[in-house]
C-alpha positions in Angstrom: 4.7 -21.0 18.9 4.4 -17.8 20.9 7.9 -16.8 20.0 7.0 -17.2 16.3 3.8 -15.1 16.6 5.8 -12.4 18.4 8.5 -12.5 15.7 5.9 -12.1 13.0 4.3 -9.1 14.7 7.5 -7.3 15.5 9.3 -7.9 12.2 6.2 -7.5 10.1 5.2 -4.2 11.7 8.7 -2.8 11.5 9.1 -3.8 7.8 5.7 -2.2 7.1 6.8 1.0 8.7 10.1 1.0 6.7 8.2 0.5 3.5 5.8 3.3 4.4 8.7 5.7 5.0 10.0 4.7 1.6 6.6 5.7 0.1 5.8 2.0 -0.6 2.7 0.2 0.5 3.4 -1.4 3.9 2.4 -4.9 2.6 5.5 -4.8 0.4 7.7 -4.6 3.4 5.7 -7.3 5.1 6.1 -9.6 2.1 9.9 -9.1 2.0 10.1 -9.6 5.8 8.2 -12.9 5.4 10.7 -14.1 2.8 13.7 -13.4 5.0 12.3 -15.0 8.2 10.6 -17.9 6.3 11.8 -21.5 6.1 13.5 -20.9 2.7 15.9 -18.2 3.9 16.9 -17.6 7.5 14.2 -20.1 8.8 13.4 -18.1 12.0 9.8 -19.2 12.2 9.0 -22.4 14.2 7.8 -25.4 12.2 4.4 -25.3 13.9 3.8 -21.8 12.6 4.4 -22.9 9.0 2.3 -26.0 9.6 -0.7 -23.8 10.3 0.3 -20.9 8.1 -2.5 -21.7 5.5 -5.2 -21.5 8.2 -3.8 -18.3 9.6 -3.7 -16.7 6.2 -7.3 -17.7 5.6 -8.4 -16.2 8.9 -6.7 -12.9 8.0 -8.2 -13.0 4.5 -11.7 -13.6 6.1 -11.3 -10.3 8.0 -10.5 -8.2 4.9 -13.2 -9.8 2.8 -15.8 -9.1 5.4 -14.6 -5.6 5.7 -14.8 -5.2 1.9 -18.4 -6.4 2.0 -19.3 -3.8 4.6 -18.2 -1.1 2.3 -19.5 -2.1 -1.1 -21.6 0.5 -3.0 -24.8 -1.2 -4.4 -25.7 1.7 -6.7 -22.2 1.8 -8.3 -22.1 -2.0 -8.8 -25.7 -2.4 -10.1 -25.4 0.6 -12.4 -22.4 -1.1 -14.1 -23.3 -4.7 -13.5 -22.4 -5.7 -17.0 -18.9 -4.2 -16.6 -18.4 -6.1 -13.3 -19.4 -9.3 -15.0 -17.0 -8.8 -17.9 -14.3 -7.9 -15.4 -14.9 -11.2 -13.7 -14.7 -13.3 -16.9 -12.6 -11.7 -19.6 -9.4 -10.9 -17.8 -8.8 -14.4 -16.3 -9.9 -16.1 -19.5 -7.6 -14.1 -21.8 -4.7 -14.1 -19.4 -5.0 -17.8 -18.8 -5.2 -18.4 -22.6 -2.0 -16.3 -23.3 -0.1 -18.0 -20.4 -1.3 -21.4 -21.7 -0.2 -20.6 -25.3 3.2 -19.3 -24.1 3.7 -22.5 -22.1 2.6 -24.6 -25.0 5.0 -23.1 -27.5 7.9 -22.0 -25.3 8.1 -25.1 -23.0 6.5 -27.7 -25.3 3.9 -28.7 -22.7 0.6 -30.3 -23.7 -2.5 -28.1 -23.8 -4.1 -29.4 -20.7 -1.0 -28.9 -18.6 -0.5 -25.5 -20.1 -4.0 -24.5 -19.2 -3.4 -25.7 -15.6 -0.6 -23.1 -15.4 -2.7 -20.5 -17.0 -5.6 -20.8 -14.5 -3.2 -20.7 -11.6 -1.4 -17.6 -12.8 -4.5 -15.6 -14.0 -6.2 -15.2 -10.6 -5.8 -11.8 -8.9 -5.0 -11.7 -5.2 -7.8 -10.6 -2.9 -5.1 -10.3 -0.1 -3.5 -7.4 -2.1 -6.4 -6.0 -4.1 -9.0 -5.8 -1.4 -7.1 -3.6 1.2 -5.7 -1.4 -1.6 -9.2 -0.8 -3.0 -10.6 0.0 0.5 -7.7 2.5 0.9 -8.7 4.2 -2.4 -12.3 4.4 -1.2 -11.2 6.0 2.1 -9.3 8.6 0.0 -12.3 9.2 -2.4 -10.2 8.1 -5.5 -12.3 6.6 -8.3 -15.4 6.5 -6.1 -17.5 8.7 -8.4 -17.5 6.0 -11.1 -17.3 3.2 -8.7 -13.9 1.9 -9.9 -12.8 0.4 -6.5 -16.2 -1.4 -6.1 -16.0 -2.8 -9.7 -12.5 -4.1 -9.1 -13.6 -5.7 -5.9 -16.7 -7.4 -7.4 -14.9 -8.4 -10.6 -11.9 -9.7 -8.8 -14.0 -12.0 -6.6 -15.9 -13.4 -9.6 -12.6 -13.9 -11.5 -11.2 -15.9 -8.6 -14.2 -18.2 -8.6 -13.9 -18.6 -12.4 -10.2 -19.3 -12.3 -10.2 -21.8 -9.4 -13.1 -23.7 -10.9 -11.5 -23.9 -14.3 -8.2 -25.0 -12.6 -10.0 -27.9 -11.1 -11.5 -28.8 -14.5 -8.2 -28.7 -16.4 -6.4 -30.6 -13.6 -8.9 -33.4 -14.1 -8.4 -33.2 -17.9 -4.6 -33.2 -17.6 -4.8 -36.3 -15.4 -7.0 -38.1 -18.0 -9.8 -38.4 -15.4 -12.4 -36.3 -17.1 -14.6 -39.0 -18.6 -17.9 -37.5 -19.5 -18.0 -34.7 -16.9 -16.7 -31.5 -18.5 -20.1 -30.0 -18.8 -21.0 -30.8 -15.2 -17.7 -29.2 -14.0 -18.3 -26.1 -16.1 -21.7 -25.7 -14.4 -19.8 -25.4 -11.2 -18.9 -21.8 -12.1 -22.4 -20.4 -12.0 -23.3 -22.7 -9.1 -20.5 -21.5 -7.0 -21.4 -17.9 -7.7 -25.2 -18.3 -7.1 -24.8 -20.3 -3.9 -22.1 -18.0 -2.6 -24.5 -15.0 -3.0 -27.3 -17.0 -1.5 -25.4 -18.3 1.6 -23.7 -15.0 2.2 -27.0 -13.2 2.0 -28.7 -15.6 4.4 -25.8 -15.3 6.9 -26.2 -11.5 6.9 -29.9 -11.7 7.5 -29.4 -14.3 10.2 -26.9 -12.1 12.0 -29.3 -9.1 11.9 -32.2 -11.3 13.2 -30.1 -12.7 16.1 -28.9 -9.3 17.1 -32.1 -7.3 16.7 -34.8 -9.8 17.4 -33.5 -12.1 20.2 -31.8 -12.0 23.5 -29.2 -14.6 22.7 -26.3 -12.2 22.9 -25.6 -9.1 24.9 -26.1 -5.8 23.0 -22.5 -4.7 22.7 -20.1 -4.2 19.8 -17.9 -7.1 21.0 -20.9 -9.5 21.0 -21.8 -8.3 17.5 -18.3 -8.6 16.2 -17.8 -12.1 17.7 -21.0 -13.4 16.2 -20.3 -11.8 12.8 -16.8 -13.3 12.5 -18.1 -16.7 13.8 -20.7 -16.7 10.9 -18.0 -15.7 8.5 -15.9 -18.7 9.7 -18.9 -21.0 9.2 -19.0 -19.7 5.6 -15.3 -20.3 5.2 -15.5 -23.9 6.5 -18.8 -24.7 4.7 -17.1 -24.6 1.4 -15.6 -28.0 2.3 -19.1 -29.5 2.2 -21.1 -27.5 -0.3 -20.2 -26.1 -3.7 -20.0 -22.4 -3.3 -17.4 -19.6 -3.3 -16.5 -18.9 0.3 -14.8 -15.6 -0.6 -17.9 -14.3 -2.4 -20.1 -15.5 0.4 -18.2 -13.6 3.1 -18.3 -10.4 1.1 -22.0 -10.9 0.4 -22.6 -11.3 4.1 -21.0 -8.0 4.9 -22.8 -6.3 2.0 -26.2 -7.7 3.2 -25.5 -6.3 6.7 -24.7 -2.9 5.2 -27.9 -2.9 3.2 -30.2 -4.1 6.0 -28.7 -2.2 9.0 -26.3 0.6 8.3 -25.9 1.4 12.0 -24.7 -2.2 12.7 -22.5 -2.1 9.6 -20.8 1.1 10.8 -20.1 -0.3 14.2 -18.7 -3.6 12.8 -16.6 -1.7 10.2 -14.9 0.3 12.9 -14.0 -2.7 15.0 -13.0 -4.9 12.0 -10.6 -2.1 11.0 -8.8 -2.6 14.3 -8.5 -6.3 13.9 -7.3 -5.9 10.3 -4.3 -3.9 11.5 -3.0 -7.1 13.2 -4.4 -9.6 10.7 -2.7 -7.7 7.8 0.7 -8.4 9.3 0.1 -12.1 9.6 -1.4 -12.4 6.2 1.5 -10.8 4.2 4.4 -12.0 6.4 3.1 -15.6 6.0 2.5 -15.2 2.2 6.2 -14.0 2.0 7.3 -17.0 4.1 5.7 -19.4 1.6 8.0 -18.0 -1.2 10.7 -20.5 -2.0 13.5 -18.6 -3.7 15.3 -21.7 -4.8 12.2 -23.0 -6.6 11.5 -19.6 -8.0 15.0 -19.4 -9.4 14.4 -22.5 -11.4 11.6 -20.7 -13.4 14.3 -18.4 -14.8 13.7 -15.9 -17.5 11.3 -18.2 -19.3 8.9 -18.1 -16.4 9.2 -14.3 -16.2 8.5 -14.1 -19.9 5.4 -16.2 -19.5 4.1 -14.1 -16.6 4.8 -10.9 -18.6 3.0 -12.2 -21.7 -0.1 -13.0 -19.6 -0.2 -9.6 -18.0 0.6 -7.5 -21.0 -1.0 -9.4 -23.8 -3.8 -11.1 -22.0 -5.0 -9.1 -19.0 -4.4 -5.7 -20.4 -6.4 -6.4 -23.6 -9.1 -8.1 -21.6 -9.5 -5.1 -19.2 -9.9 -2.7 -22.1 -12.5 -5.0 -23.7 -14.3 -5.4 -20.4 -14.5 -1.6 -20.0 -16.0 -1.0 -23.5 -19.1 1.3 -23.1 -18.3 2.0 -19.5 -17.5 5.7 -19.9 -14.1 5.2 -18.4 -11.2 7.4 -19.6 -8.1 5.9 -21.0 -6.2 6.4 -17.8 -9.1 4.8 -15.8 -9.0 1.8 -18.1 -5.3 1.6 -17.5 -5.8 1.6 -13.8 -8.2 -1.4 -14.1 -5.2 -3.3 -15.5 -3.0 -2.4 -12.6 -5.8 -2.8 -10.0 -6.1 -6.6 -10.7 -2.5 -7.4 -11.6 -1.2 -8.6 -8.2 -0.8 -12.3 -7.6 -0.5 -13.9 -4.2 -3.4 -15.6 -2.4 -4.6 -18.1 -5.0 -1.1 -18.9 -6.3 0.1 -19.6 -2.7 -3.0 -21.8 -2.2 -3.0 -23.9 -5.4 0.4 -23.5 -7.0 1.7 -26.7 -5.4 -1.3 -28.9 -6.2 0.0 -30.1 -9.6 3.3 -31.2 -7.9 1.5 -32.9 -5.1 -0.7 -34.7 -7.7 2.4 -36.2 -9.3 2.3 -34.0 -12.5 5.7 -34.1 -14.3 5.7 -30.4 -14.8 4.5 -29.7 -11.2 7.8 -28.4 -9.9 8.1 -25.9 -12.8 4.5 -24.8 -12.3 5.2 -24.2 -8.6 8.3 -22.2 -9.5 6.4 -19.9 -11.9 3.6 -19.5 -9.3 6.1 -18.4 -6.7 7.8 -16.1 -9.2 4.4 -14.5 -10.0 3.9 -13.7 -6.3 7.3 -12.2 -5.8 7.1 -10.0 -8.9 3.5 -9.0 -9.1 2.4 -8.6 -5.5 4.8 -5.8 -4.6 4.7 -4.2 -8.1 0.9 -4.4 -8.1 0.5 -2.9 -4.7 3.0 -0.1 -5.6 1.3 0.5 -8.9 -2.1 0.9 -7.3 -0.7 3.3 -4.7 1.4 5.3 -7.3 -1.1 5.6 -10.1 -4.4 6.0 -8.2 -3.7 9.6 -7.3 -2.6 10.4 -10.9 -5.1 8.5 -13.0 -8.3 8.4 -10.9 -10.6 11.3 -10.2 -11.1 12.3 -6.6 -14.7 12.2 -5.5 -16.8 12.6 -2.4 -16.1 10.1 0.3 -19.2 8.2 1.5 -18.8 7.9 5.3 -21.7 5.3 5.4 -19.6 2.8 3.4 -16.0 3.4 4.7 -14.4 4.5 7.9 -13.1 8.1 7.6 -10.2 8.5 9.9 -10.0 12.0 11.4 -7.9 13.6 14.1 -9.9 15.9 16.2 -8.7 18.8 18.2 -10.9 20.6 20.8 -10.2 24.0 22.5 -11.4 24.7 26.0 -11.5 28.2 27.6 -10.9 27.6 31.3 -11.3 30.3 34.0 -12.2 29.9 37.6 -15.9 29.5 37.1 -17.9 26.3 37.7 -19.4 26.5 34.2 -15.9 26.5 32.7 -15.1 23.4 34.7 -18.2 21.8 33.3 -17.1 22.8 29.8 -13.7 21.1 30.5 -15.5 18.0 31.8 -17.7 17.8 28.7 -14.8 18.4 26.3 -12.8 15.7 28.1 -15.8 13.2 27.7 -16.0 13.9 24.0 -12.2 13.8 23.6 -12.1 10.3 25.1 -14.7 9.1 22.6 -13.0 10.7 19.6 -9.4 10.2 20.8 -9.1 13.9 20.4 -6.4 16.4 21.5 -7.3 19.1 23.9 -6.0 22.7 23.9 -6.7 24.1 27.3 -6.6 28.0 27.4 -6.1 29.6 30.8 -8.4 32.6 30.4 -7.9 35.5 32.7 -10.8 37.9 33.0 -9.9 41.0 34.9 -8.4 40.0 38.3 -10.0 36.6 38.1 -8.1 33.5 37.1 -6.8 30.1 38.3 -3.9 29.7 40.5 -1.1 27.4 39.5 -2.3 24.7 41.9 -5.9 25.0 40.6 -4.6 24.6 37.0 -2.6 21.6 38.0 -5.6 20.0 39.7 -7.7 20.6 36.5 -5.1 19.2 34.2 -4.8 16.1 36.4 -8.3 15.2 35.3 -7.0 15.0 31.7 -4.0 12.8 32.4 -5.4 10.1 30.0 -6.0 12.6 27.2 -3.4 14.3 25.0 -3.5 18.0 25.9 -1.6 21.2 25.9 -1.9 24.2 28.2 -1.9 27.7 26.7 -1.7 30.8 28.9 -2.1 33.9 26.7 -0.9 37.3 27.8 -3.6 39.2 26.0 -6.0 40.8 28.4 -8.8 40.6 25.9 -10.0 37.0 26.1 -12.4 37.2 23.2 -9.7 38.5 20.9 -7.2 36.0 22.0 -9.6 33.0 21.7 -10.4 34.1 18.2 -6.7 34.3 17.4 -6.1 30.8 18.8 -9.1 29.5 16.9 -7.6 30.8 13.6 -4.1 29.6 14.5 -4.9 26.0 15.6 -8.2 25.5 13.7 -9.8 23.3 16.3 -12.9 21.3 15.4 -14.9 22.7 18.4 -14.5 25.2 21.2 -15.9 24.7 24.7 -16.4 27.4 27.2 -18.5 28.5 30.1 -20.4 31.7 30.7 -18.6 32.6 33.9 -21.6 32.0 36.2 -20.5 31.6 39.8 -18.0 34.5 39.6 -20.0 37.6 39.9 -17.1 40.0 39.2 -16.4 38.5 35.8 -19.7 36.9 34.8 -20.7 39.8 32.5 -17.3 39.9 30.9 -17.1 36.2 30.3 -20.7 36.2 29.0 -19.7 38.8 26.5 -16.8 36.7 25.5 -19.1 33.8 24.8 -21.5 36.1 22.8 -18.6 37.5 20.8 -17.3 34.0 20.0 -20.7 32.8 19.0 -20.9 35.7 16.6 -17.4 35.8 15.1 -15.8 32.4 15.7 -14.7 30.5 12.6 -15.5 27.1 14.2 -18.5 25.7 16.2 -18.7 26.9 19.8 -20.4 25.1 22.7 -21.3 27.3 25.6 -22.0 25.7 29.0 -24.4 27.7 31.1 -24.7 25.4 34.2 -27.9 23.8 33.1 -28.0 23.9 29.3 -25.7 23.7 26.2 -26.2 25.6 23.0 -24.1 25.5 19.9 -23.4 28.0 17.2 -20.8 29.3 14.8 -20.3 32.4 12.8 -21.2 33.3 9.2 -17.5 32.7 8.4 -17.9 29.1 9.4 -20.8 28.6 7.0 -23.6 28.5 9.5 
């Protein structure tokens, strides 16, 4: 068991990095790695891993769905609510219809069986779409018109629609429908409404527990554990109540964001870290579920059916759904690409017809597997490739997405106690931001630190990435300005020189000069107080 988990982590991570270096989305590499180490190729994974692969995939999917909810933009979705609704209904309906028609006339299947295949194939994969849309939001691509949010919302609704209709047509194909088709159709709005309701209640419950009781310690880990526990309850509750667990988990995150933006930001930062590991398990295990032998039996006919569904069905539906939205032709084209990937739903329900004893079950499974292998990597690559070319770059909203930045701090260090305090403060902030320090050994007149003193000061920074710079320029203000322009640090920290009478006036003038002319913010430590400033050049 442990060997299998270790193998997934190492092989999945390495394959993702190789894909990244080839300018492909990392998940493509993870999918391919899963195929190779899975039971249908080299069979390197223990049987116990594959036995629980479905549950592990669901847990990983839970993480990314919760993360997506924490970043949804209410204004963008509500302002184009009609578009989101059409994106959730028209694409799966038309794609399923085209796939069903192709299966009916190319394979000679009955209409009920053909629709079973159609509803399996038409579902977009949240495992692929959600992380890719969050990546676009972090880059500001399409955010001005809310395109990533609309794809997220529409994709979730379309999965509810497709899975519910799959159950309806499976019953019809097995001649077990009786007089219940209307009741099963009512499951669609029921799943959506109850998913929104239970997700919203879970979000409110989390906020109440954390802010109004003493049941848990006030720490980010306590908040994260409780949040993910509630998300798991929503995931398991679908077995007992008729609601969409995916929609409920996203709604829970969205409710937290709307009710407590501080809590949402804290959770989003920690969920990001968990996702880096969960992503590997999700896509490697999706790849491991791909049976190449079964897929090969689908042949060119299966590929033709999938292509017809995407090109004739989904493409037309996306353009119809975007009517009156104000999207450009390229943005409408991106909507098609954004929901083209198949993986999660097909892996989950593709084998149900075969297990139910349907004569065409093996061929349905083969086409399902083929759709994963073809569309998951191509869809992820297409989103990555066309987003920067077809979507307008807008302003990133840091309240709805984590903005990853690398900070660099510059510290002017002389022999004064205030400079040492500046170094201590810069080190404290560097640890919080995981920033890099540039330590400048400033010599003012005859004053300066000995080699041993410098070594002692740098020893305090051994857990921080840092670099020592010893300029030869005798004018410290001029040299610090040159270094600020060369390295473009985010902040500069320095002391006033108090404690060294011979150079206090000179160091104080350096601080004053930097506050006046420096192109970046400067923090000056004067023993008992801190004041910040920056020059007109920095936009202050």
